[in-house]
PDB file of N, CA, C and O in Angstrom:
ATOM      1  N   MET A   1      -4.246 -10.263  -0.468  1.00  0.00           N
ATOM      2  CA  MET A   1      -2.749 -10.795  -0.309  1.00  0.00           C
ATOM      3  C   MET A   1      -1.937  -9.594   0.181  1.00  0.00           C
ATOM      4  O   MET A   1      -2.127  -8.430  -0.175  1.00  0.00           O
ATOM      5  N   VAL A   2      -0.815 -10.112   1.221  1.00  0.00           N
ATOM      6  CA  VAL A   2      -0.089  -8.742   1.719  1.00  0.00           C
ATOM      7  C   VAL A   2       1.193  -9.714   1.725  1.00  0.00           C
ATOM      8  O   VAL A   2       1.261 -10.943   1.743  1.00  0.00           O
ATOM      9  N   GLN A   3       2.378  -8.526   1.701  1.00  0.00           N
ATOM     10  CA  GLN A   3       3.249  -9.126   1.781  1.00  0.00           C
ATOM     11  C   GLN A   3       4.419  -8.184   2.593  1.00  0.00           C
ATOM     12  O   GLN A   3       4.584  -6.984   2.370  1.00  0.00           O
ATOM     13  N   CYS A   4       5.235  -9.027   3.634  1.00  0.00           N
ATOM     14  CA  CYS A   4       5.872  -8.766   4.770  1.00  0.00           C
ATOM     15  C   CYS A   4       6.940  -7.816   4.555  1.00  0.00           C
ATOM     16  O   CYS A   4       7.986  -8.223   4.050  1.00  0.00           O
ATOM     17  N   TYR A   5       6.834  -6.835   4.813  1.00  0.00           N
ATOM     18  CA  TYR A   5       7.799  -5.540   4.838  1.00  0.00           C
ATOM     19  C   TYR A   5       9.163  -6.248   5.278  1.00  0.00           C
ATOM     20  O   TYR A   5      10.068  -6.213   4.444  1.00  0.00           O
ATOM     21  N   GLU A   6       9.388  -6.830   6.387  1.00  0.00           N
ATOM     22  CA  GLU A   6      10.376  -7.316   6.873  1.00  0.00           C
ATOM     23  C   GLU A   6      11.446  -8.437   5.923  1.00  0.00           C
ATOM     24  O   GLU A   6      12.629  -8.257   5.636  1.00  0.00           O
ATOM     25  N   CYS A   7      10.681  -9.450   5.626  1.00  0.00           N
ATOM     26  CA  CYS A   7      11.321 -10.624   4.761  1.00  0.00           C
ATOM     27  C   CYS A   7      10.782 -10.804   3.744  1.00  0.00           C
ATOM     28  O   CYS A   7      11.250 -11.749   3.109  1.00  0.00           O
ATOM     29  N   GLY A   8       9.632 -10.076   3.106  1.00  0.00           N
ATOM     30  CA  GLY A   8       9.065 -10.577   1.894  1.00  0.00           C
ATOM     31  C   GLY A   8       8.197 -11.649   1.542  1.00  0.00           C
ATOM     32  O   GLY A   8       7.893 -11.995   0.401  1.00  0.00           O
ATOM     33  N   THR A   9       7.780 -12.202   2.751  1.00  0.00           N
ATOM     34  CA  THR A   9       6.944 -13.471   2.372  1.00  0.00           C
ATOM     35  C   THR A   9       5.440 -12.765   1.915  1.00  0.00           C
ATOM     36  O   THR A   9       5.153 -11.621   2.269  1.00  0.00           O
ATOM     37  N   VAL A  10       4.616 -13.528   1.165  1.00  0.00           N
ATOM     38  CA  VAL A  10       3.449 -13.394   0.930  1.00  0.00           C
ATOM     39  C   VAL A  10       2.723 -14.173   1.606  1.00  0.00           C
ATOM     40  O   VAL A  10       3.026 -15.363   1.520  1.00  0.00           O
ATOM     41  N   TYR A  11       1.630 -13.836   2.429  1.00  0.00           N
ATOM     42  CA  TYR A  11       0.612 -14.063   2.829  1.00  0.00           C
ATOM     43  C   TYR A  11      -0.639 -13.738   2.728  1.00  0.00           C
ATOM     44  O   TYR A  11      -0.738 -12.667   2.130  1.00  0.00           O
ATOM     45  N   PRO A  12      -1.977 -14.317   3.141  1.00  0.00           N
ATOM     46  CA  PRO A  12      -3.177 -14.143   3.352  1.00  0.00           C
ATOM     47  C   PRO A  12      -3.249 -12.783   4.550  1.00  0.00           C
ATOM     48  O   PRO A  12      -2.604 -12.709   5.595  1.00  0.00           O
ATOM     49  N   GLU A  13      -4.140 -11.893   4.063  1.00  0.00           N
ATOM     50  CA  GLU A  13      -4.097 -10.664   4.763  1.00  0.00           C
ATOM     51  C   GLU A  13      -5.396 -11.062   5.844  1.00  0.00           C
ATOM     52  O   GLU A  13      -5.762 -10.120   6.548  1.00  0.00           O
ATOM     53  N   THR A  14      -6.018 -12.195   6.007  1.00  0.00           N
ATOM     54  CA  THR A  14      -6.552 -12.508   7.334  1.00  0.00           C
ATOM     55  C   THR A  14      -5.489 -13.029   8.539  1.00  0.00           C
ATOM     56  O   THR A  14      -5.903 -13.323   9.661  1.00  0.00           O
ATOM     57  N   MET A  15      -4.216 -13.096   8.199  1.00  0.00           N
ATOM     58  CA  MET A  15      -3.279 -13.156   9.226  1.00  0.00           C
ATOM     59  C   MET A  15      -2.665 -11.966   9.942  1.00  0.00           C
ATOM     60  O   MET A  15      -2.168 -11.014   9.340  1.00  0.00           O
ATOM     61  N   ARG A  16      -2.721 -12.063  11.103  1.00  0.00           N
ATOM     62  CA  ARG A  16      -2.203 -11.107  11.665  1.00  0.00           C
ATOM     63  C   ARG A  16      -0.702 -10.602  11.422  1.00  0.00           C
ATOM     64  O   ARG A  16      -0.396  -9.495  10.978  1.00  0.00           O
ATOM     65  N   CYS A  17       0.047 -11.476  11.741  1.00  0.00           N
ATOM     66  CA  CYS A  17       1.386 -11.257  11.104  1.00  0.00           C
ATOM     67  C   CYS A  17       2.145 -12.311  10.333  1.00  0.00           C
ATOM     68  O   CYS A  17       1.674 -13.444  10.226  1.00  0.00           O
ATOM     69  N   CYS A  18       3.283 -11.985   9.801  1.00  0.00           N
ATOM     70  CA  CYS A  18       3.945 -12.833   8.934  1.00  0.00           C
ATOM     71  C   CYS A  18       4.506 -14.280   9.545  1.00  0.00           C
ATOM     72  O   CYS A  18       5.417 -14.371  10.367  1.00  0.00           O
ATOM     73  N   PRO A  19       3.776 -15.369   8.975  1.00  0.00           N
ATOM     74  CA  PRO A  19       4.036 -16.653   9.513  1.00  0.00           C
ATOM     75  C   PRO A  19       5.523 -17.045   9.356  1.00  0.00           C
ATOM     76  O   PRO A  19       5.914 -18.010  10.013  1.00  0.00           O
ATOM     77  N   ASN A  20       6.518 -16.300   8.433  1.00  0.00           N
ATOM     78  CA  ASN A  20       7.619 -16.867   8.461  1.00  0.00           C
ATOM     79  C   ASN A  20       8.696 -16.154   9.423  1.00  0.00           C
ATOM     80  O   ASN A  20       9.687 -16.778   9.803  1.00  0.00           O
ATOM     81  N   CYS A  21       8.450 -14.773   9.813  1.00  0.00           N
ATOM     82  CA  CYS A  21       9.337 -13.923  10.721  1.00  0.00           C
ATOM     83  C   CYS A  21       8.433 -13.313  12.105  1.00  0.00           C
ATOM     84  O   CYS A  21       8.888 -12.938  13.185  1.00  0.00           O
ATOM     85  N   GLY A  22       7.310 -13.352  11.744  1.00  0.00           N
ATOM     86  CA  GLY A  22       6.270 -12.836  13.117  1.00  0.00           C
ATOM     87  C   GLY A  22       6.186 -11.369  13.033  1.00  0.00           C
ATOM     88  O   GLY A  22       5.605 -10.768  13.937  1.00  0.00           O
ATOM     89  N   SER A  23       6.807 -10.598  11.844  1.00  0.00           N
ATOM     90  CA  SER A  23       6.804  -9.046  11.741  1.00  0.00           C
ATOM     91  C   SER A  23       5.138  -8.981  11.744  1.00  0.00           C
ATOM     92  O   SER A  23       4.392  -9.961  11.740  1.00  0.00           O
ATOM     93  N   GLU A  24       4.727  -7.512  11.753  1.00  0.00           N
ATOM     94  CA  GLU A  24       3.670  -7.264  11.580  1.00  0.00           C
ATOM     95  C   GLU A  24       3.134  -6.210  10.771  1.00  0.00           C
ATOM     96  O   GLU A  24       1.985  -5.845  10.520  1.00  0.00           O
ATOM     97  N   ALA A  25       4.485  -5.747  10.368  1.00  0.00           N
ATOM     98  CA  ALA A  25       4.707  -4.638   9.163  1.00  0.00           C
ATOM     99  C   ALA A  25       4.251  -5.476   7.648  1.00  0.00           C
ATOM    100  O   ALA A  25       4.826  -6.484   7.236  1.00  0.00           O
ATOM    101  N   LYS A  26       3.029  -4.753   6.925  1.00  0.00           N
ATOM    102  CA  LYS A  26       2.523  -5.506   5.549  1.00  0.00           C
ATOM    103  C   LYS A  26       2.636  -4.455   4.653  1.00  0.00           C
ATOM    104  O   LYS A  26       2.747  -3.274   4.982  1.00  0.00           O
ATOM    105  N   ILE A  27       2.607  -4.880   3.531  1.00  0.00           N
ATOM    106  CA  ILE A  27       2.626  -4.082   2.161  1.00  0.00           C
ATOM    107  C   ILE A  27       1.218  -4.604   1.481  1.00  0.00           C
ATOM    108  O   ILE A  27       1.154  -5.834   1.467  1.00  0.00           O
ATOM    109  N   GLN A  28       0.350  -4.095   1.051  1.00  0.00           N
ATOM    110  CA  GLN A  28      -0.959  -4.550   0.553  1.00  0.00           C
ATOM    111  C   GLN A  28      -0.404  -4.897  -1.044  1.00  0.00           C
ATOM    112  O   GLN A  28       0.281  -4.003  -1.541  1.00  0.00           O
ATOM    113  N   LEU A  29      -0.570  -5.735  -1.622  1.00  0.00           N
ATOM    114  CA  LEU A  29      -0.308  -5.890  -3.154  1.00  0.00           C
ATOM    115  C   LEU A  29      -1.116  -5.674  -3.861  1.00  0.00           C
ATOM    116  O   LEU A  29      -2.241  -5.865  -3.399  1.00  0.00           O
ATOM    117  N   ALA A  30      -1.054  -5.258  -5.077  1.00  0.00           N
ATOM    118  CA  ALA A  30      -1.865  -4.663  -5.985  1.00  0.00           C
ATOM    119  C   ALA A  30      -2.544  -5.801  -6.696  1.00  0.00           C
ATOM    120  O   ALA A  30      -1.947  -6.778  -7.147  1.00  0.00           O
ATOM    121  N   PRO A  31      -3.740  -5.611  -6.754  1.00  0.00           N
ATOM    122  CA  PRO A  31      -4.586  -6.591  -7.473  1.00  0.00           C
ATOM    123  C   PRO A  31      -4.268  -6.997  -8.930  1.00  0.00           C
ATOM    124  O   PRO A  31      -3.373  -6.484  -9.601  1.00  0.00           O
ATOM    125  N   ASN A  32      -5.040  -7.904  -9.314  1.00  0.00           N
ATOM    126  CA  ASN A  32      -4.503  -8.224 -10.984  1.00  0.00           C
ATOM    127  C   ASN A  32      -4.920  -7.281 -11.776  1.00  0.00           C
ATOM    128  O   ASN A  32      -4.752  -7.393 -12.991  1.00  0.00           O
ATOM    129  N   SER A  33      -5.518  -6.219 -11.244  1.00  0.00           N
ATOM    130  CA  SER A  33      -6.079  -5.033 -12.279  1.00  0.00           C
ATOM    131  C   SER A  33      -4.650  -4.682 -13.416  1.00  0.00           C
ATOM    132  O   SER A  33      -4.718  -4.675 -14.645  1.00  0.00           O
ATOM    133  N   GLU A  34      -3.418  -4.414 -12.574  1.00  0.00           N
ATOM    134  CA  GLU A  34      -2.708  -3.945 -13.402  1.00  0.00           C
ATOM    135  C   GLU A  34      -2.228  -4.748 -14.566  1.00  0.00           C
ATOM    136  O   GLU A  34      -1.786  -4.268 -15.610  1.00  0.00           O
ATOM    137  N   PHE A  35      -2.367  -6.121 -14.266  1.00  0.00           N
ATOM    138  CA  PHE A  35      -2.187  -6.955 -15.363  1.00  0.00           C
ATOM    139  C   PHE A  35      -3.346  -7.006 -16.313  1.00  0.00           C
ATOM    140  O   PHE A  35      -3.114  -7.341 -17.474  1.00  0.00           O
ATOM    141  N   GLU A  36      -4.535  -6.719 -15.956  1.00  0.00           N
ATOM    142  CA  GLU A  36      -5.784  -6.945 -16.793  1.00  0.00           C
ATOM    143  C   GLU A  36      -5.752  -6.057 -17.667  1.00  0.00           C
ATOM    144  O   GLU A  36      -5.979  -6.281 -18.855  1.00  0.00           O
ATOM    145  N   GLU A  37      -5.317  -4.350 -16.940  1.00  0.00           N
ATOM    146  CA  GLU A  37      -5.181  -2.885 -17.673  1.00  0.00           C
ATOM    147  C   GLU A  37      -3.781  -2.408 -17.818  1.00  0.00           C
ATOM    148  O   GLU A  37      -3.408  -1.319 -17.382  1.00  0.00           O
ATOM    149  N   PRO A  38      -3.088  -3.173 -18.384  1.00  0.00           N
ATOM    150  CA  PRO A  38      -1.607  -2.757 -18.246  1.00  0.00           C
ATOM    151  C   PRO A  38      -1.232  -1.140 -18.768  1.00  0.00           C
ATOM    152  O   PRO A  38      -0.250  -0.549 -18.318  1.00  0.00           O
ATOM    153  N   LYS A  39      -2.050  -0.599 -19.660  1.00  0.00           N
ATOM    154  CA  LYS A  39      -2.026   0.566 -19.895  1.00  0.00           C
ATOM    155  C   LYS A  39      -2.387   1.471 -18.980  1.00  0.00           C
ATOM    156  O   LYS A  39      -1.752   2.523 -19.046  1.00  0.00           O
ATOM    157  N   LYS A  40      -3.265   1.395 -18.084  1.00  0.00           N
ATOM    158  CA  LYS A  40      -3.807   2.277 -17.272  1.00  0.00           C
ATOM    159  C   LYS A  40      -2.872   2.550 -16.160  1.00  0.00           C
ATOM    160  O   LYS A  40      -2.323   1.674 -15.492  1.00  0.00           O
ATOM    161  N   PRO A  41      -2.723   3.864 -16.002  1.00  0.00           N
ATOM    162  CA  PRO A  41      -1.725   4.065 -14.642  1.00  0.00           C
ATOM    163  C   PRO A  41      -2.232   3.626 -13.263  1.00  0.00           C
ATOM    164  O   PRO A  41      -3.444   3.597 -13.050  1.00  0.00           O
ATOM    165  N   TYR A  42      -1.548   3.363 -12.537  1.00  0.00           N
ATOM    166  CA  TYR A  42      -1.530   3.396 -11.040  1.00  0.00           C
ATOM    167  C   TYR A  42      -0.738   3.792 -10.185  1.00  0.00           C
ATOM    168  O   TYR A  42       0.432   3.753 -10.566  1.00  0.00           O
ATOM    169  N   VAL A  43      -0.952   4.286  -8.834  1.00  0.00           N
ATOM    170  CA  VAL A  43      -0.366   4.735  -7.906  1.00  0.00           C
ATOM    171  C   VAL A  43       0.082   3.705  -7.061  1.00  0.00           C
ATOM    172  O   VAL A  43      -0.764   2.820  -6.937  1.00  0.00           O
ATOM    173  N   THR A  44       1.313   3.484  -6.326  1.00  0.00           N
ATOM    174  CA  THR A  44       1.519   2.899  -5.082  1.00  0.00           C
ATOM    175  C   THR A  44       1.720   3.879  -3.884  1.00  0.00           C
ATOM    176  O   THR A  44       2.313   4.954  -3.965  1.00  0.00           O
ATOM    177  N   VAL A  45       1.086   3.309  -2.647  1.00  0.00           N
ATOM    178  CA  VAL A  45       1.429   4.102  -1.428  1.00  0.00           C
ATOM    179  C   VAL A  45       1.868   3.185  -0.537  1.00  0.00           C
ATOM    180  O   VAL A  45       1.229   2.154  -0.328  1.00  0.00           O
ATOM    181  N   GLU A  46       2.956   3.457   0.051  1.00  0.00           N
ATOM    182  CA  GLU A  46       3.479   2.709   1.181  1.00  0.00           C
ATOM    183  C   GLU A  46       3.021   3.296   2.488  1.00  0.00           C
ATOM    184  O   GLU A  46       3.188   4.511   2.597  1.00  0.00           O
ATOM    185  N   VAL A  47       2.403   2.575   3.634  1.00  0.00           N
ATOM    186  CA  VAL A  47       2.289   3.193   4.711  1.00  0.00           C
ATOM    187  C   VAL A  47       2.944   2.469   5.866  1.00  0.00           C
ATOM    188  O   VAL A  47       2.822   1.258   6.050  1.00  0.00           O
ATOM    189  N   ARG A  48       3.515   3.133   6.489  1.00  0.00           N
ATOM    190  CA  ARG A  48       4.185   2.524   7.580  1.00  0.00           C
ATOM    191  C   ARG A  48       4.240   3.562   8.774  1.00  0.00           C
ATOM    192  O   ARG A  48       4.438   4.774   8.860  1.00  0.00           O
ATOM    193  N   ASP A  49       3.972   2.525   9.657  1.00  0.00           N
ATOM    194  CA  ASP A  49       3.828   3.287  11.473  1.00  0.00           C
ATOM    195  C   ASP A  49       2.573   4.293  11.191  1.00  0.00           C
ATOM    196  O   ASP A  49       2.471   5.208  12.008  1.00  0.00           O
ATOM    197  N   GLY A  50       1.805   4.257  10.362  1.00  0.00           N
ATOM    198  CA  GLY A  50       0.382   5.078  10.305  1.00  0.00           C
ATOM    199  C   GLY A  50       0.873   6.500   9.144  1.00  0.00           C
ATOM    200  O   GLY A  50       0.176   7.404   8.682  1.00  0.00           O
ATOM    201  N   LYS A  51       1.880   6.290   9.021  1.00  0.00           N
ATOM    202  CA  LYS A  51       1.989   7.597   8.202  1.00  0.00           C
ATOM    203  C   LYS A  51       2.627   7.048   6.473  1.00  0.00           C
ATOM    204  O   LYS A  51       3.167   5.965   6.245  1.00  0.00           O
ATOM    205  N   ILE A  52       2.446   7.791   5.789  1.00  0.00           N
ATOM    206  CA  ILE A  52       2.759   7.607   4.251  1.00  0.00           C
ATOM    207  C   ILE A  52       4.344   7.464   3.808  1.00  0.00           C
ATOM    208  O   ILE A  52       4.956   8.447   3.390  1.00  0.00           O
ATOM    209  N   ALA A  53       4.876   6.342   3.914  1.00  0.00           N
ATOM    210  CA  ALA A  53       6.178   6.592   3.700  1.00  0.00           C
ATOM    211  C   ALA A  53       6.675   6.500   2.007  1.00  0.00           C
ATOM    212  O   ALA A  53       7.906   6.518   2.004  1.00  0.00           O
ATOM    213  N   GLN A  54       6.352   6.445   1.162  1.00  0.00           N
ATOM    214  CA  GLN A  54       6.667   6.753   0.361  1.00  0.00           C
ATOM    215  C   GLN A  54       5.407   6.716  -1.114  1.00  0.00           C
ATOM    216  O   GLN A  54       4.443   5.955  -1.030  1.00  0.00           O
ATOM    217  N   ILE A  55       5.533   7.305  -1.940  1.00  0.00           N
ATOM    218  CA  ILE A  55       4.388   7.341  -2.937  1.00  0.00           C
ATOM    219  C   ILE A  55       5.106   7.214  -4.342  1.00  0.00           C
ATOM    220  O   ILE A  55       6.047   7.904  -4.737  1.00  0.00           O
ATOM    221  N   HIS A  56       4.474   6.202  -5.004  1.00  0.00           N
ATOM    222  CA  HIS A  56       5.306   6.016  -6.619  1.00  0.00           C
ATOM    223  C   HIS A  56       4.272   5.823  -7.505  1.00  0.00           C
ATOM    224  O   HIS A  56       3.329   5.080  -7.235  1.00  0.00           O
ATOM    225  N   GLY A  57       4.386   6.546  -8.742  1.00  0.00           N
ATOM    226  CA  GLY A  57       3.522   6.346 -10.099  1.00  0.00           C
ATOM    227  C   GLY A  57       4.072   5.389 -11.142  1.00  0.00           C
ATOM    228  O   GLY A  57       5.075   4.677 -11.200  1.00  0.00           O
ATOM    229  N   ASP A  58       3.214   5.596 -11.812  1.00  0.00           N
ATOM    230  CA  ASP A  58       3.577   4.568 -13.079  1.00  0.00           C
ATOM    231  C   ASP A  58       5.200   4.698 -13.470  1.00  0.00           C
ATOM    232  O   ASP A  58       5.696   5.784 -13.765  1.00  0.00           O
ATOM    233  N   HIS A  59       5.948   3.470 -13.435  1.00  0.00           N
ATOM    234  CA  HIS A  59       7.248   3.264 -13.752  1.00  0.00           C
ATOM    235  C   HIS A  59       7.808   3.944 -12.705  1.00  0.00           C
ATOM    236  O   HIS A  59       8.645   4.751 -13.111  1.00  0.00           O
ATOM    237  N   ASN A  60       7.679   3.935 -11.553  1.00  0.00           N
ATOM    238  CA  ASN A  60       8.368   4.524 -10.437  1.00  0.00           C
ATOM    239  C   ASN A  60       8.437   6.052 -10.553  1.00  0.00           C
ATOM    240  O   ASN A  60       9.402   6.631 -10.053  1.00  0.00           O
ATOM    241  N   SER A  61       7.663   6.606 -11.059  1.00  0.00           N
ATOM    242  CA  SER A  61       7.694   8.244 -11.473  1.00  0.00           C
ATOM    243  C   SER A  61       7.116   8.787 -10.259  1.00  0.00           C
ATOM    244  O   SER A  61       6.445   8.184  -9.422  1.00  0.00           O
ATOM    245  N   ASP A  62       7.475  10.047 -10.274  1.00  0.00           N
ATOM    246  CA  ASP A  62       6.856  10.706  -8.956  1.00  0.00           C
ATOM    247  C   ASP A  62       5.367  11.073  -9.312  1.00  0.00           C
ATOM    248  O   ASP A  62       4.964  11.264 -10.459  1.00  0.00           O
ATOM    249  N   PRO A  63       4.664  11.139  -8.254  1.00  0.00           N
ATOM    250  CA  PRO A  63       3.197  11.377  -8.161  1.00  0.00           C
ATOM    251  C   PRO A  63       2.654  12.695  -8.972  1.00  0.00           C
ATOM    252  O   PRO A  63       3.086  13.766  -8.546  1.00  0.00           O
ATOM    253  N   THR A  64       1.751  12.745 -10.099  1.00  0.00           N
ATOM    254  CA  THR A  64       1.278  14.131 -10.367  1.00  0.00           C
ATOM    255  C   THR A  64       0.789  15.029  -9.276  1.00  0.00           C
ATOM    256  O   THR A  64       0.635  14.604  -8.131  1.00  0.00           O
ATOM    257  N   GLU A  65       0.596  15.999  -9.543  1.00  0.00           N
ATOM    258  CA  GLU A  65      -0.182  17.145  -8.554  1.00  0.00           C
ATOM    259  C   GLU A  65      -1.481  16.327  -8.232  1.00  0.00           C
ATOM    260  O   GLU A  65      -1.698  15.895  -7.100  1.00  0.00           O
ATOM    261  N   GLU A  66      -2.160  16.176  -9.074  1.00  0.00           N
ATOM    262  CA  GLU A  66      -3.335  15.522  -8.887  1.00  0.00           C
ATOM    263  C   GLU A  66      -3.683  14.449  -8.138  1.00  0.00           C
ATOM    264  O   GLU A  66      -4.729  14.287  -7.509  1.00  0.00           O
ATOM    265  N   VAL A  67      -2.573  13.586  -8.258  1.00  0.00           N
ATOM    266  CA  VAL A  67      -2.530  12.479  -7.333  1.00  0.00           C
ATOM    267  C   VAL A  67      -1.961  12.707  -5.758  1.00  0.00           C
ATOM    268  O   VAL A  67      -2.454  12.095  -4.810  1.00  0.00           O
ATOM    269  N   LYS A  68      -0.930  13.604  -5.623  1.00  0.00           N
ATOM    270  CA  LYS A  68      -0.639  14.384  -4.323  1.00  0.00           C
ATOM    271  C   LYS A  68      -1.873  15.058  -3.890  1.00  0.00           C
ATOM    272  O   LYS A  68      -2.065  15.116  -2.676  1.00  0.00           O
ATOM    273  N   LYS A  69      -2.609  15.497  -4.564  1.00  0.00           N
ATOM    274  CA  LYS A  69      -4.032  16.312  -3.874  1.00  0.00           C
ATOM    275  C   LYS A  69      -4.729  15.030  -3.244  1.00  0.00           C
ATOM    276  O   LYS A  69      -4.946  14.988  -2.033  1.00  0.00           O
ATOM    277  N   PHE A  70      -5.060  14.027  -4.057  1.00  0.00           N
ATOM    278  CA  PHE A  70      -5.802  13.147  -3.632  1.00  0.00           C
ATOM    279  C   PHE A  70      -5.110  12.400  -2.494  1.00  0.00           C
ATOM    280  O   PHE A  70      -5.664  12.316  -1.398  1.00  0.00           O
ATOM    281  N   VAL A  71      -3.989  11.891  -2.709  1.00  0.00           N
ATOM    282  CA  VAL A  71      -3.420  11.098  -1.415  1.00  0.00           C
ATOM    283  C   VAL A  71      -3.498  12.117  -0.075  1.00  0.00           C
ATOM    284  O   VAL A  71      -3.911  11.811   1.044  1.00  0.00           O
ATOM    285  N   ASP A  72      -3.010  13.339  -0.494  1.00  0.00           N
ATOM    286  CA  ASP A  72      -3.492  14.108   1.044  1.00  0.00           C
ATOM    287  C   ASP A  72      -4.537  14.078   1.374  1.00  0.00           C
ATOM    288  O   ASP A  72      -4.685  13.694   2.534  1.00  0.00           O
ATOM    289  N   LEU A  73      -5.858  14.459   0.562  1.00  0.00           N
ATOM    290  CA  LEU A  73      -7.130  14.017   1.424  1.00  0.00           C
ATOM    291  C   LEU A  73      -7.389  12.658   1.780  1.00  0.00           C
ATOM    292  O   LEU A  73      -8.141  12.430   2.728  1.00  0.00           O
ATOM    293  N   TRP A  74      -6.881  11.761   1.162  1.00  0.00           N
ATOM    294  CA  TRP A  74      -7.035  10.209   1.730  1.00  0.00           C
ATOM    295  C   TRP A  74      -6.456  10.022   2.902  1.00  0.00           C
ATOM    296  O   TRP A  74      -6.978   9.466   3.868  1.00  0.00           O
ATOM    297  N   SER A  75      -5.159  10.568   2.834  1.00  0.00           N
ATOM    298  CA  SER A  75      -4.312  10.401   4.415  1.00  0.00           C
ATOM    299  C   SER A  75      -5.040  10.705   5.370  1.00  0.00           C
ATOM    300  O   SER A  75      -5.204   9.958   6.334  1.00  0.00           O
ATOM    301  N   ARG A  76      -5.718  12.129   5.215  1.00  0.00           N
ATOM    302  CA  ARG A  76      -6.280  12.987   6.267  1.00  0.00           C
ATOM    303  C   ARG A  76      -7.937  12.364   6.294  1.00  0.00           C
ATOM    304  O   ARG A  76      -8.495  12.631   7.358  1.00  0.00           O
ATOM    305  N   LYS A  77      -8.492  11.864   5.655  1.00  0.00           N
ATOM    306  CA  LYS A  77      -9.814  11.186   6.066  1.00  0.00           C
ATOM    307  C   LYS A  77      -9.951   9.862   5.954  1.00  0.00           C
ATOM    308  O   LYS A  77     -10.897   9.398   6.591  1.00  0.00           O
ATOM    309  N   VAL A  78      -9.178   8.969   5.227  1.00  0.00           N
ATOM    310  CA  VAL A  78      -9.454   7.679   4.881  1.00  0.00           C
ATOM    311  C   VAL A  78      -8.548   6.992   6.096  1.00  0.00           C
ATOM    312  O   VAL A  78      -9.059   6.339   7.005  1.00  0.00           O
ATOM    313  N   LEU A  79      -7.454   7.185   5.998  1.00  0.00           N
ATOM    314  CA  LEU A  79      -6.214   6.537   6.563  1.00  0.00           C
ATOM    315  C   LEU A  79      -6.402   6.291   8.281  1.00  0.00           C
ATOM    316  O   LEU A  79      -6.281   5.221   8.877  1.00  0.00           O
ATOM    317  N   PRO A  80      -6.670   7.378   8.748  1.00  0.00           N
ATOM    318  CA  PRO A  80      -7.139   7.404  10.341  1.00  0.00           C
ATOM    319  C   PRO A  80      -8.232   6.550  10.651  1.00  0.00           C
ATOM    320  O   PRO A  80      -8.364   6.071  11.777  1.00  0.00           O
ATOM    321  N   MET A  81      -9.005   6.335   9.737  1.00  0.00           N
ATOM    322  CA  MET A  81     -10.264   5.197   9.779  1.00  0.00           C
ATOM    323  C   MET A  81      -9.675   4.206   9.798  1.00  0.00           C
ATOM    324  O   MET A  81      -9.612   3.621  10.879  1.00  0.00           O
ATOM    325  N   ALA A  82      -9.016   3.623   8.625  1.00  0.00           N
ATOM    326  CA  ALA A  82      -8.428   2.716   8.151  1.00  0.00           C
ATOM    327  C   ALA A  82      -7.486   1.688   9.359  1.00  0.00           C
ATOM    328  O   ALA A  82      -7.464   0.463   9.483  1.00  0.00           O
ATOM    329  N   LEU A  83      -6.833   2.675  10.061  1.00  0.00           N
ATOM    330  CA  LEU A  83      -5.701   2.262  11.015  1.00  0.00           C
ATOM    331  C   LEU A  83      -6.318   1.791  12.463  1.00  0.00           C
ATOM    332  O   LEU A  83      -5.826   1.018  13.285  1.00  0.00           O
ATOM    333  N   GLN A  84      -7.876   2.697  12.515  1.00  0.00           N
ATOM    334  CA  GLN A  84      -8.446   2.250  13.866  1.00  0.00           C
ATOM    335  C   GLN A  84      -8.805   0.735  13.723  1.00  0.00           C
ATOM    336  O   GLN A  84      -8.554  -0.036  14.649  1.00  0.00           O
ATOM    337  N   THR A  85      -9.376   0.319  12.601  1.00  0.00           N
ATOM    338  CA  THR A  85     -10.219  -1.048  12.328  1.00  0.00           C
ATOM    339  C   THR A  85      -8.936  -2.144  12.322  1.00  0.00           C
ATOM    340  O   THR A  85      -9.088  -3.331  12.609  1.00  0.00           O
ATOM    341  N   ALA A  86      -7.639  -1.535  11.943  1.00  0.00           N
ATOM    342  CA  ALA A  86      -6.515  -2.553  11.486  1.00  0.00           C
ATOM    343  C   ALA A  86      -6.404  -3.567  12.869  1.00  0.00           C
ATOM    344  O   ALA A  86      -5.608  -4.505  12.885  1.00  0.00           O
TER     345      ALA A  86
END
């Protein structure tokens, strides 16, 4: 499932755009793992227009240096390939 960045509607990621407002700006929703393992820290990365817009750690904290290094590598190696297939 994804959520529309513009209006907040939640819809299946197989749909090309938001059925409510027509926007193609999507936010990937976290899987249920955060509910299955509530003590396991996670990081939210928002990508907008092909670039990382923001990164938040557990309880809206700043990401650790280890997370920053991983996201930097991910943004250079994985993100460009993901955007080509989107």
